[in-house]
C-alpha positions in Angstrom: -43.2 -34.3 -27.0 -42.2 -36.9 -29.5 -38.2 -38.2 -28.2 -35.7 -37.9 -30.9 -35.4 -40.9 -33.3 -31.9 -42.0 -31.9 -33.6 -42.5 -28.8 -35.8 -44.9 -29.3 -35.6 -47.9 -27.1 -37.9 -50.8 -28.7 -34.6 -53.5 -29.5 -32.5 -54.4 -26.4 -29.3 -53.1 -26.1 -26.3 -55.6 -27.0 -22.4 -55.1 -27.1 -20.9 -54.7 -30.5 -18.0 -57.1 -29.2 -18.4 -60.5 -31.3 -16.9 -62.5 -28.5 -19.6 -61.2 -26.0 -22.5 -63.5 -25.0 -25.7 -61.9 -23.5 -25.4 -62.9 -19.5 -29.1 -63.8 -20.0 -28.5 -66.7 -22.4 -25.5 -68.1 -19.9 -27.1 -67.3 -16.6 -30.2 -69.0 -15.4 -30.2 -66.7 -12.5 -29.8 -63.8 -14.9 -32.7 -65.0 -17.0 -34.9 -65.4 -14.3 -33.9 -61.9 -13.2 -34.6 -60.1 -16.5 -38.2 -62.3 -17.4 -39.5 -60.8 -13.8 -42.4 -58.4 -14.0 -40.7 -55.1 -13.1 -43.5 -54.5 -10.8 -42.2 -57.6 -9.0 -38.7 -56.1 -8.4 -37.2 -55.3 -4.6 -38.4 -52.1 -3.6 -34.9 -51.6 -1.9 -33.0 -49.1 -4.4 -29.6 -50.8 -3.2 -29.9 -54.5 -4.2 -27.0 -55.9 -3.5 -27.7 -59.3 -5.3 -27.9 -57.1 -8.8 -24.1 -56.9 -8.7 -21.6 -59.9 -8.4 -18.8 -58.5 -6.1 -15.4 -60.5 -5.3 -12.3 -59.1 -3.5 -8.7 -60.8 -4.3 -5.3 -60.2 -2.1 -2.1 -59.3 -3.7 -1.3 -62.7 -4.0 -4.6 -63.4 -6.1 -6.5 -65.3 -3.5 -9.9 -64.8 -3.5 -10.7 -63.0 0.1 -14.4 -61.7 -0.5 -17.6 -63.2 -2.2 -21.2 -61.7 -2.7 -24.2 -63.1 -3.3 -24.4 -61.8 -6.7 -21.0 -63.4 -7.5 -22.9 -66.6 -6.2 -25.5 -66.0 -8.6 -23.1 -65.6 -11.6 -20.7 -68.5 -11.0 -22.7 -70.8 -8.5 -20.1 -70.8 -6.0 -21.1 -70.5 -2.4 -18.5 -68.3 -0.5 -17.3 -71.2 1.5 -16.5 -72.7 -1.6 -14.4 -70.1 -3.1 -13.0 -68.0 -0.3 -9.0 -68.8 0.1 -8.9 -70.2 -3.3 -6.8 -69.1 -6.0 -8.8 -66.7 -8.5 -7.1 -68.8 -11.7 -9.4 -71.4 -10.6 -12.1 -69.4 -12.0 -10.6 -69.0 -15.6 -11.6 -71.3 -18.3 -9.0 -73.2 -19.9 -7.2 -71.5 -23.2 -9.5 -68.0 -21.4 -8.8 -65.1 -22.8 -9.0 -61.2 -21.1 -10.4 -58.6 -23.4 -10.0 -55.2 -22.8 -10.0 -51.9 -24.7 -6.2 -52.3 -25.3 -7.0 -55.4 -26.9 -7.0 -59.3 -26.4 -4.7 -60.1 -23.2 -3.7 -63.3 -21.9 -5.4 -64.8 -19.1 -2.2 -64.2 -16.7 -3.7 -60.2 -17.5 -6.2 -60.8 -14.6 -2.9 -61.4 -12.1 -3.3 -58.4 -9.8 0.4 -57.8 -9.8 0.2 -57.1 -13.8 -2.8 -54.7 -13.8 -2.6 -50.9 -13.5 -4.8 -49.3 -11.0 -7.7 -49.9 -12.9 -8.7 -52.6 -15.4 -11.8 -53.2 -17.6 -12.4 -56.0 -19.7 -14.1 -59.1 -20.8 -13.1 -62.4 -18.9 -14.0 -65.8 -20.0 -14.9 -67.6 -16.4 -16.0 -71.2 -15.8 -19.2 -71.6 -13.7 -19.8 -74.1 -10.9 -21.5 -76.4 -13.4 -19.1 -76.4 -15.9 -20.5 -73.8 -18.4 -18.2 -71.1 -19.8 -19.3 -67.7 -19.1 -18.1 -64.4 -21.1 -18.1 -61.9 -18.3 -17.3 -58.2 -18.1 -15.4 -57.1 -15.5 -14.1 -53.8 -13.5 -11.4 -54.3 -11.3 -9.8 -51.2 -8.7 -6.8 -51.6 -7.0 -7.1 -50.3 -3.4 -5.2 -50.2 0.0 -6.5 -51.8 3.2 -6.4 -50.5 6.4 -3.1 -52.3 7.2 -1.4 -50.8 4.1 -1.7 -54.3 1.9 -3.1 -54.0 -1.5 -5.9 -56.0 -2.9 -8.5 -55.9 -5.7 -12.1 -55.1 -5.7 -14.1 -56.8 -8.6 -17.3 -56.4 -9.9 -19.8 -57.2 -12.7 -23.5 -56.4 -13.3 -26.0 -59.2 -13.6 -28.5 -57.6 -16.1 -27.4 -55.2 -18.5 -30.4 -52.9 -18.1 -33.7 -53.6 -16.8 -36.9 -53.7 -19.3 -38.0 -50.3 -17.4 -34.8 -48.6 -18.6 -35.7 -49.0 -22.3 -39.3 -47.3 -21.6 -39.6 -44.6 -24.5 -41.5 -42.5 -22.0 -38.8 -42.2 -19.6 -36.3 -41.1 -22.0 -38.2 -38.3 -23.1 -38.5 -37.5 -19.2 -34.7 -37.3 -19.4 -34.9 -34.6 -21.7 -37.9 -32.7 -20.5 -37.0 -32.5 -17.2 -33.2 -32.8 -17.3 -31.6 -29.9 -14.5 -29.7 -28.3 -17.5 -31.9 -25.8 -19.4 -31.7 -27.9 -23.2 -33.2 -27.2 -26.6 -33.0 -29.4 -30.1 -32.5 -27.4 -33.5 -32.9 -29.0 -36.8 -30.1 -28.6 -39.5 -32.0 -25.1 -40.5 -31.2 -24.2 -37.1 -35.3 -23.8 -36.3 -36.2 -24.8 -32.8 -37.7 -28.4 -32.3 -37.8 -29.3 -28.8 -37.2 -27.5 -25.8 -36.8 -28.9 -22.0 -39.1 -27.4 -19.0 -36.2 -25.8 -17.2 -35.7 -23.9 -21.0 -39.3 -23.0 -21.3 -39.1 -21.4 -17.9 -35.7 -19.6 -18.9 -37.5 -18.3 -21.7 -40.9 -17.5 -20.5 -42.3 -18.9 -23.4 -43.7 -22.6 -24.1 -42.4 -24.8 -26.6 -45.7 -24.3 -29.0 -44.6 -20.4 -28.7 -41.4 -20.8 -30.0 -41.1 -24.2 -32.4 -39.8 -23.5 -35.6 -38.2 -20.5 -35.0 -34.7 -19.4 -35.0 -32.8 -18.5 -31.9 -32.6 -15.1 -32.4 -36.0 -14.5 -33.4 -37.0 -16.1 -30.1 -34.6 -14.2 -28.1 -33.2 -10.7 -30.1 -29.7 -9.5 -28.7 -26.0 -9.8 -30.1 -24.9 -12.3 -27.8 -27.6 -15.0 -29.5 -26.5 -14.0 -32.9 -23.1 -15.2 -31.9 -24.5 -18.4 -30.1 -26.0 -19.1 -33.5 -23.0 -18.6 -35.5 -21.6 -21.3 -33.1 -24.5 -23.4 -33.5 -24.1 -23.4 -37.4 -20.2 -23.8 -37.1 -20.7 -27.2 -35.0 -23.3 -28.3 -38.0 -20.3 -27.7 -40.5 -17.5 -28.8 -38.7 -19.2 -31.8 -36.3 -17.4 -30.3 -33.3 -18.9 -29.3 -30.3 -19.1 -25.7 -29.4 -18.4 -23.5 -26.0 -18.8 -20.1 -25.4 -20.0 -17.8 -22.5 -21.6 -14.1 -22.2 -23.9 -12.2 -19.5 -27.2 -11.4 -20.6 -30.3 -10.1 -18.9 -33.5 -12.0 -19.9 -37.0 -10.7 -20.3 -38.7 -11.2 -16.9 -35.8 -11.0 -15.0 -34.5 -8.2 -13.0 -30.8 -9.0 -13.4 -28.1 -10.0 -16.0 -26.9 -13.4 -15.5 -23.8 -15.5 -16.7 -24.4 -17.9 -18.9 -22.1 -21.1 -20.4 -23.5 -22.5 -23.5 -22.5 -25.8 -24.9 -23.4 -26.8 -28.2 -22.8 -30.4 -29.5 -24.0 -32.2 -33.0 -26.7 -34.6 -33.0 -25.6 -37.8 -35.2 -27.6 -40.7 -36.4 -25.1 -42.9 -37.9 -22.9 -40.5 -40.6 -25.9 -38.1 -40.5 -25.8 -35.1 -38.7 -29.5 -34.4 -37.7 -29.6 -31.2 -35.8 -27.5 -29.5 -32.7 -28.6 -29.6 -29.1 -28.0 -26.6 -26.9 -27.5 -26.7 -23.4 -27.5 -23.9 -21.0 -25.4 -23.6 -17.7 -26.3 -20.8 -15.4 -22.7 -19.5 -14.0 -23.8 -16.7 -12.4 -23.0 -17.4 -8.8 -19.5 -18.8 -10.0 -19.0 -15.5 -12.0 -20.5 -13.3 -8.9 -17.9 -15.1 -6.9 -14.8 -14.8 -9.1 -15.7 -10.9 -9.3 -16.0 -10.3 -5.7 -12.9 -12.1 -5.2 -11.1 -9.8 -8.3 -12.6 -6.9 -6.3 -11.4 -7.9 -2.9 -8.1 -8.5 -4.5 -8.2 -4.9 -6.2 -9.3 -3.1 -3.1 -6.1 -4.7 -1.1 -3.9 -3.3 -3.5 -5.4 0.0 -4.5 -7.2 1.1 -1.0 -4.2 2.6 1.2 -1.6 3.7 -1.2 -1.2 6.9 0.5 -1.0 7.7 4.1 -4.0 10.6 3.6 -7.3 10.3 5.2 -9.6 11.6 1.9 -7.6 10.1 -0.8 -7.8 6.6 1.2 -11.7 7.2 1.2 -11.9 8.1 -2.5 -9.8 5.1 -3.5 -12.6 2.9 -1.8 -15.1 4.7 -3.4 -13.2 4.1 -6.7 -13.0 0.8 -6.2 -16.7 -0.3 -5.3 -18.2 1.9 -8.9 -19.3 0.2 -10.9 -18.5 -3.3 -9.7 -20.5 -3.5 -6.6 -22.8 -0.1 -7.0 -23.8 2.7 -8.8 -23.1 5.6 -6.2 -20.9 5.2 -3.1 -20.4 7.9 -0.5 -17.7 8.0 2.3 -18.5 10.2 5.5 -16.3 10.5 8.4 -16.8 12.0 11.6 -15.3 15.5 11.7 -12.6 14.9 14.0 -11.5 11.7 12.0 -11.3 13.5 8.7 -9.1 16.1 10.4 -6.7 13.6 11.9 -8.0 14.4 15.1 -8.2 12.8 18.5 -9.7 9.4 19.5 -13.3 8.7 18.8 -15.4 7.0 20.9 -14.9 3.0 20.9 -18.7 2.3 21.4 -21.8 3.0 19.2 -23.2 6.3 18.4 -26.2 7.2 19.7 -29.1 9.4 18.1 -28.6 11.6 15.2 -24.9 11.8 14.0 -22.9 14.4 12.4 -20.7 13.4 9.7 -18.1 14.9 6.9 -18.5 13.7 3.4 -15.0 12.8 2.2 -15.4 10.8 -0.8 -18.2 10.0 -3.5 -18.1 8.3 -7.1 -20.8 7.7 -9.4 -21.4 5.6 -12.5 -22.7 9.3 -13.7 -20.3 11.8 -14.5 -20.0 14.6 -11.9 -21.9 12.6 -9.4 -25.2 14.4 -9.6 -27.1 12.1 -7.4 -24.5 13.8 -4.5 -26.8 15.7 -2.0 -23.4 16.8 0.4 -20.8 18.5 -1.0 -17.4 17.5 -0.4 -15.7 18.7 2.8 -19.5 19.9 3.9 -21.2 18.0 6.9 -24.5 16.8 7.2 -26.7 15.5 10.3 -28.3 12.0 9.7 -31.3 11.1 11.5 -31.4 7.7 14.0 -33.4 6.1 11.2 -31.3 6.9 8.0 -29.1 3.7 7.2 -25.9 5.6 8.2 -26.9 6.2 11.6 -28.8 2.9 12.1 -25.5 1.2 10.9 -23.4 3.4 13.5 -25.9 2.5 16.1 -25.7 -1.3 15.6 -22.1 -1.6 14.2 -23.2 -3.9 11.5 -23.8 -3.0 8.0 -27.4 -2.3 6.9 -29.1 -3.5 3.4 -32.5 -1.5 2.7 -34.7 -1.7 -0.3 -35.6 2.3 -1.2 -39.6 2.1 -1.0 -41.9 4.8 -1.7 -42.7 4.8 2.3 -38.9 4.8 3.0 -38.1 8.0 0.4 -41.7 9.7 2.4 -39.7 9.3 5.7 -37.2 11.4 4.0 -39.1 13.8 2.7 -40.0 15.1 6.3 -36.2 15.4 7.2 -34.6 15.6 4.1 -36.7 16.8 1.3 -33.3 17.2 -1.0 -32.5 13.8 -0.7 -35.7 12.8 -1.2 -35.8 14.6 -4.4 -32.7 12.8 -5.5 -33.8 9.7 -4.5 -36.7 9.9 -6.8 -35.0 11.6 -9.9 -32.6 8.8 -9.8 -34.4 5.9 -9.0 -32.3 4.9 -6.4 -34.1 1.1 -5.2 -31.3 -0.5 -3.2 -28.8 0.9 -0.5 -26.4 -0.7 2.1 -24.6 1.3 4.8 -21.2 -0.2 6.6 -19.7 1.1 9.6 -16.2 2.4 9.2 -14.5 0.7 12.2 -10.7 0.0 13.0 -9.4 -1.3 15.9 -12.3 -0.7 18.0 -12.4 2.9 17.0 -15.5 4.2 14.8 -14.5 6.3 12.0 -17.4 6.8 9.9 -19.6 5.2 7.1 -19.7 3.9 3.8 -22.7 4.2 2.0 -23.5 1.6 -1.3 -26.5 2.8 -3.8 -27.9 1.2 -6.9 -30.2 2.8 -9.2 -29.0 1.8 -12.9 -28.3 -1.5 -12.0 -31.8 -3.3 -11.8 -30.7 -6.0 -9.4 -31.2 -5.0 -5.6 -28.3 -6.0 -3.2 -28.1 -9.6 -1.9 -26.6 -10.9 1.3 -23.3 -11.8 -0.6 -22.9 -7.9 -1.7 -23.1 -7.2 1.7 -20.7 -9.2 2.8 -18.3 -8.3 0.1 -19.3 -4.2 1.1 -18.4 -5.4 4.5 -15.0 -6.7 3.4 -13.3 -4.1 1.6 -14.7 -1.2 4.1 -13.2 -3.1 6.7 -9.8 -2.8 4.9 -10.3 0.9 3.7 -11.3 1.5 7.6 -7.7 0.1 8.8 -5.8 2.2 6.1 -7.8 5.3 6.9 -7.3 4.6 10.6 -3.5 4.3 9.8 -3.8 7.3 7.8 -5.3 9.4 10.7 -2.9 8.0 12.9 -0.1 9.2 10.8 -1.4 12.5 10.5 -1.9 13.0 13.7 2.0 11.9 14.6 2.9 14.1 11.5 1.2 17.2 12.7 2.8 16.7 16.1 6.0 16.1 14.7 6.0 19.5 12.5 4.6 21.5 15.3 7.7 20.1 17.3 9.8 20.8 14.6 8.6 24.2 13.7 8.6 25.3 17.3 12.4 24.1 17.3 13.4 25.9 14.0 14.0 29.5 13.7 10.4 31.4 12.7 12.1 34.8 11.3 16.1 35.3 11.9 17.5 39.0 12.7 19.1 40.9 10.1 23.0 40.9 10.3 25.3 43.4 9.0 27.5 40.3 7.7 25.1 38.6 5.4 21.7 39.2 3.7 20.0 36.0 3.7 16.8 34.0 2.9 15.7 30.5 3.6 13.0 28.0 2.9 12.0 24.7 4.9 9.5 22.2 3.3 8.2 19.3 5.0 8.4 15.5 3.7 5.1 14.6 1.8 5.6 10.9 2.5 4.7 7.7 4.7 8.3 8.1 6.6 6.9 11.4 8.4 8.5 14.7 8.8 12.5 14.3 9.2 14.7 16.4 11.1 16.5 19.0 8.9 17.1 22.5 10.4 19.0 25.5 9.6 20.3 28.4 11.2 22.2 31.8 11.1 23.9 32.6 14.2 25.3 36.0 15.4 29.2 36.1 16.2 31.8 38.4 17.8 33.3 40.9 15.7 30.3 41.4 13.2 31.2 37.4 11.9 28.5 35.2 11.3 27.8 31.5 11.5 25.4 29.5 9.0 24.5 26.3 9.8 22.5 23.6 7.8 22.1 19.8 9.6 19.7 16.6 8.9 19.1 14.1 11.7 18.7 10.7 10.5 15.2 9.3 10.5 11.8 10.6 10.7 8.9 11.4 13.1 8.8 13.0 16.7 12.4 11.5 17.8 14.2 13.0 14.8 12.4 16.4 15.5 13.3 16.3 18.9 16.9 15.3 18.3 17.3 18.0 15.9 16.4 20.2 18.4 18.8 19.4 20.7 21.5 19.5 18.1 20.3 22.9 17.3 20.8 24.2 20.7 24.4 22.5 21.1 25.3 24.3 17.8 24.4 27.9 19.0 26.1 26.8 22.6 29.4 25.8 21.0 29.4 28.9 18.3 29.0 31.4 21.5 32.6 29.7 22.4 33.7 31.1 19.1 35.2 27.5 18.1 36.3 26.7 14.6 34.0 24.8 12.3 36.3 21.6 12.8 36.4 21.6 16.6 32.8 22.6 16.5 32.0 19.2 14.5 33.8 17.3 16.9 32.3 18.3 19.8 28.6 18.0 18.0 29.8 14.2 17.0 30.7 13.3 20.7 27.0 14.8 21.4 25.4 12.5 19.0 27.4 9.8 20.5 26.2 10.2 23.9 22.8 10.9 22.3 22.8 7.2 20.9 23.8 5.8 24.0 21.2 7.3 25.9 18.8 6.0 23.4 20.1 2.6 23.4 20.5 2.3 27.1 17.3 3.8 28.0 15.1 1.3 26.6 13.0 -0.8 28.9 13.2 -4.8 28.4 11.7 -5.9 25.9 10.8 -2.4 24.0 11.3 -1.8 20.5 14.7 -0.1 19.7 14.3 3.6 19.1 16.6 3.2 16.2 20.2 4.8 15.2 20.9 8.6 16.2 23.1 10.2 13.3 23.2 13.4 11.5 25.0 15.4 9.0 25.8 18.9 9.2 27.5 22.0 7.3 29.0 24.6 9.3 30.3 27.9 8.1 31.8 31.1 9.7 31.9 34.5 7.7 34.2 37.2 8.5 33.0 40.6 6.9 36.1 42.4 8.0 38.3 40.0 6.3 35.7 38.8 3.6 37.1 34.9 4.5 34.5 31.7 5.2 35.8 29.1 7.1 33.7 25.8 6.4 33.6 22.3 7.4 30.8 19.6 6.7 29.9 16.2 8.4 29.0 13.7 5.5 26.6 16.7 4.3 26.3 17.8 0.3 28.9 20.3 -0.4 27.6 23.8 -0.7 27.6 25.9 -3.8 28.9 29.5 -4.2 27.5 32.3 -6.5 30.0 34.9 -7.4 28.4 38.6 -7.8 28.8 37.9 -11.7 26.3 34.6 -11.8 28.8 31.9 -11.9 28.3 28.9 -9.5 30.7 26.6 -8.3 30.6 24.0 -5.7 32.9 24.3 -3.0 35.3 21.1 -2.6 35.4 20.6 1.2 36.5 17.7 2.5 33.3 15.7 3.1 34.0 14.6 6.6 32.3 11.4 8.4 28.6 11.8 9.5 28.2 12.8 13.2 27.7 9.7 15.3 30.7 7.9 13.9 32.9 9.1 16.6 36.8 9.0 16.3 36.9 10.6 12.8 38.7 14.2 12.4 36.9 17.1 10.6 38.7 19.4 8.3 38.1 23.2 7.8 38.6 25.2 4.8 39.2 29.0 4.2 37.6 30.8 1.4 37.7 34.2 0.4 34.4 35.7 -0.9 33.8 38.6 -2.9 31.3 41.4 -1.6 27.9 40.3 -2.9 28.6 36.5 -3.1 26.0 33.9 -2.4 26.8 31.1 -0.4 23.7 28.2 -0.8 23.4 25.8 1.9 21.0 23.1 1.9 20.2 19.6 2.7 20.0 16.0 0.6 16.2 16.1 0.0 17.0 19.2 -2.2 18.9 17.2 -4.4 18.4 13.5 -4.2 15.2 12.0 -6.5 14.1 9.0 -7.7 13.3 11.3 -11.0 16.4 12.3 -11.4 20.7 11.1 -10.7 22.5 13.3 -8.0 24.7 14.9 -10.9 21.5 16.2 -12.9 20.1 17.3 -9.8 23.2 19.4 -9.0 23.2 20.5 -12.5 19.9 21.9 -12.1 20.6 23.5 -9.0 23.6 25.3 -10.8 21.4 26.7 -13.5 18.5 27.7 -10.8 21.6 29.8 -9.0 22.8 31.7 -11.7 20.9 34.8 -11.0 22.9 37.9 -10.8 22.0 40.1 -8.3 18.4 38.5 -7.9 16.5 39.0 -4.8 17.2 35.9 -2.4 13.6 35.2 -1.9 13.0 35.1 -6.2 16.2 32.6 -5.7 15.0 30.3 -3.2 11.5 30.2 -5.0 13.5 29.4 -8.4 15.6 26.7 -6.5 12.2 25.2 -5.3 10.2 25.4 -8.4 13.4 23.7 -10.8 14.2 20.8 -8.4 10.8 20.5 -6.5 8.0 20.7 -8.8 5.9 18.7 -6.2 5.7 17.8 -2.6 9.3 16.5 -2.0 10.0 12.8 -0.6 12.2 14.1 2.3 12.6 17.1 4.2 14.3 20.3 2.5 16.2 22.7 4.2 17.7 25.8 2.1 19.5 28.9 3.2 21.0 31.4 1.1 23.3 34.2 2.4 24.7 37.0 0.2 27.9 38.4 1.8 28.5 42.1 2.8 31.7 43.6 3.8 33.0 46.2 6.2 34.6 49.3 4.6 38.0 50.0 5.6 36.8 53.5 7.3 34.9 51.0 9.8 38.1 49.6 11.0 40.9 50.6 12.8 44.0 48.5 13.9 47.2 49.3 16.4 50.1 46.9 16.7 51.1 47.7 20.3 54.5 47.0 21.9 54.4 45.3 25.2 55.3 48.3 27.4 52.8 49.4 30.1 53.6 52.9 28.7 52.2 52.4 25.6 48.5 52.1 27.5 48.0 55.6 27.3 48.8 56.0 23.6 46.1 53.4 22.9 43.8 55.5 24.8 44.4 58.7 22.8 44.1 56.8 19.5 41.0 54.9 20.3 39.4 58.6 21.4 40.8 60.3 18.3 39.3 57.6 16.3 36.0 57.4 17.9 35.7 61.3 17.4 36.4 60.9 13.8 33.4 58.5 13.9 31.2 60.7 15.6 31.0 58.8 18.4 32.0 61.4 21.3 29.4 59.8 23.6 31.2 56.6 23.5 35.0 57.9 24.0 34.9 57.5 28.2 33.7 53.8 28.2 35.7 52.9 25.5 39.0 54.2 27.3 37.9 52.2 30.1 37.7 49.2 28.3 41.0 49.7 26.1 42.9 50.3 29.0 41.7 47.4 31.0 41.9 44.9 28.0 45.6 46.0 26.7 47.0 46.6 30.5 46.0 42.7 31.0 47.7 41.7 27.8 50.9 43.8 28.5 50.7 42.1 31.9 49.9 38.5 31.3 50.2 37.6 27.8 53.0 38.1 25.1 53.5 39.4 21.8 52.2 40.5 19.2 49.4 42.7 21.0 46.9 44.4 18.6 44.0 46.8 19.3 41.2 46.6 16.8 38.3 48.7 16.8 35.1 48.0 14.3 32.4 50.8 13.8 29.6 48.6 12.5 25.6 48.5 14.5 27.4 48.2 17.5 31.2 49.5 18.4 33.6 46.3 19.0 37.0 46.9 21.0 39.2 43.9 20.3 42.8 43.1 22.3 44.6 39.9 20.5 47.8 38.8 21.8 49.9 35.9 21.4 48.8 33.8 24.7 46.6 30.9 24.6 45.4 31.6 28.0 41.9 33.0 28.6 40.9 35.2 31.2 38.1 34.2 33.3 35.5 36.6 35.0 35.6 36.3 38.9 34.6 38.6 41.9 37.5 40.0 43.6 37.9 40.2 47.3 38.7 43.1 49.4 42.4 42.8 49.4 42.7 41.3 45.9 44.8 43.7 43.5 43.4 42.2 40.4 40.1 40.9 39.4 38.0 43.9 38.8 39.2 45.1 35.8 37.4 42.4 33.7 34.5 42.7 35.9 34.2 46.6 35.1 34.6 45.6 31.6 31.6 43.3 31.9 29.6 46.0 33.8 30.0 48.5 30.9 29.7 46.8 27.9 26.5 44.8 26.3 28.9 41.6 26.2 32.3 40.4 26.3 34.2 37.1 25.3 37.3 35.3 24.2 37.9 33.3 21.3 40.8 31.4 20.4 43.2 31.4 17.2 45.8 30.3 15.4 48.4 32.2 17.0 46.8 33.2 20.2 43.4 34.6 21.7 41.3 37.8 21.0 39.4 39.4 23.9 36.6 41.5 22.6 33.8 43.6 24.1 30.8 45.2 22.1 28.9 48.2 22.9 25.6 49.0 21.8 25.3 52.1 19.3 22.2 54.3 18.3 20.7 52.9 15.2 22.6 55.1 12.5 22.8 54.5 8.6 26.2 53.1 7.0 
């Protein structure tokens, strides 16, 4: 190759500065060194004497002097060290730098910047004046003092550096591939690295344009940048990725294009190519790791998390990715073995992704299980608990042919050539394996690819393990909650009802929502809906305790406000237990609190008494379909303590519907609370519609997807007892009226066709009325209710309740109430605003009313 004209070195290099003289003309030592045959030069590559070096402290005193400095100015170290540097300056000396001519004082260390370069006129020991080019560096000594390190080369360039052949070698053997093009963009010269890159010699491509030597769209764009460099005289830079002929992978290239000038004339352009593949891949890997950290684990679901791993890896890392988990892991089951898995393993396919639509490479369908022999990469990585990288060869495909012909056929069909298998392992537990394969990308996997796969797989494994643990805990909490909730509620004469319960579909876990329908005395019914603060097993357990407490308090026939007061006390006790029962250093169990709505409906009076504790107000739907939300005092949530609750009585028309629900139904991130209540009003406005259909319509309207919080919905359509089913008598406080009360009750039973119940009813009436006349006060009332059972009630104006006891031999009282308890199905006492009511219920044969 001929070197370019601009590289000719037959003339010595001289400074363009007219004030600078050649050191070889002024320094005899310099001249002697320059005229010596290069073959006689020292073989030491670090010839210390070839550079003049001096050290000057902050006061301008010379503290260091090298042999090169002696050769330059003739002063021995003992003659100059300790003297001021100003003594080396010639009278009237000037100091010239890039900023222009300076005063000699510019050499004062205090006046110089951190680095200074320029020409200074110095005095030789023999009195000669020398223009010396200096480079000075400011530096700090070990003891913190400031000094200057000043250097000057004794020679400008040794003769062997002007060897034309050396300049040719610089171009040809440059570590950066280079090519020179003339003004017509025809190739003139290429370096040896460029020849290797092209896979062609200089003789093969000389005289060709770049797109002719290497046709590709990226190369056409490169030539346009070359033309722009010729036209503008400005360097050009561009980057692109391209797979060159003879290479099995795509490379990332950074191309620098610069115009070649000879004086004011542009002679051509030089193109330098830099391989940025490693840096580009490192950047892509970092981006993939970052993307994996944000995309993997967005939902606490095992299958979704596995699919996110496959989606992230395709197509950046692999062409085809599968994720197979141990069957018990895919179901969120118990712990799997912590150690390696021996022999062939059984795995369930939970996710796959491919660069080809529909993933036709897959042999195992999603959800199916498959056995992997111990020679397979999947089994091998589980045995060794390390990532495995393999080339797919004819021999390996042949081995698959004997164990799994279908998989071998897919390998041949899609020409798989490289695969990696990485174990999914988190917290010492084996979860499964992720397999990465290439068939479209020609480059095989490298060690960096395996490290990247292990990195993102490790992140995914932790997320899958979290999802598995969450699923297991959620299933446990859900099973506990369902065991504590009513599976089916018995029919009741007072109401027709329907209900729905939906567990939360969120990372918080199952909540503590509950509902209940509780039969009460005198054909009344209690409707309950509540919501415990928190999620998980603890919330489900608290819900079960509160539901049991409500049923117990309801049996006492407490009014709604009093029942909530007692329930509030219970929640406070539970909170105290939760805080005091924790061992030292244990994590706090969290607050215990709840909201509740309690309603009691009487089908005889058609009145409903309601009270709520921080719960959403219920909706009332009239028989004609109009909807109103009952304005009940909100009351504080349960657990605050020492705050009152208030009941409200509402008269309901027969066929009205009460809708009780938890806040999960109306609270949503997509809608405001007012918009949710408006949607609920619309969904409930269905006159005489079946309650099951209404429940479905409400959930479809307000919850098109799975709820973010638990939802409990209870609908109850009221019934009323006909006047013919109720008989009432006002009694005087006279023992003589007991006989008349028995006769009135017997006549009413005969009218109802219940002659078989007359004897028992007369005994019950006699005992209850006699007790009221003897121990209580007016007014006294007897009432018979003919429902699915026969209910006998005696009300009086006293708040003193009788107690069942076993009478001793000589006791005159205590036997009547025991007799009533023996003859009836159940009995009890309830307090009212003006006294109490003692009731007894008898079982009747099932009849139609």
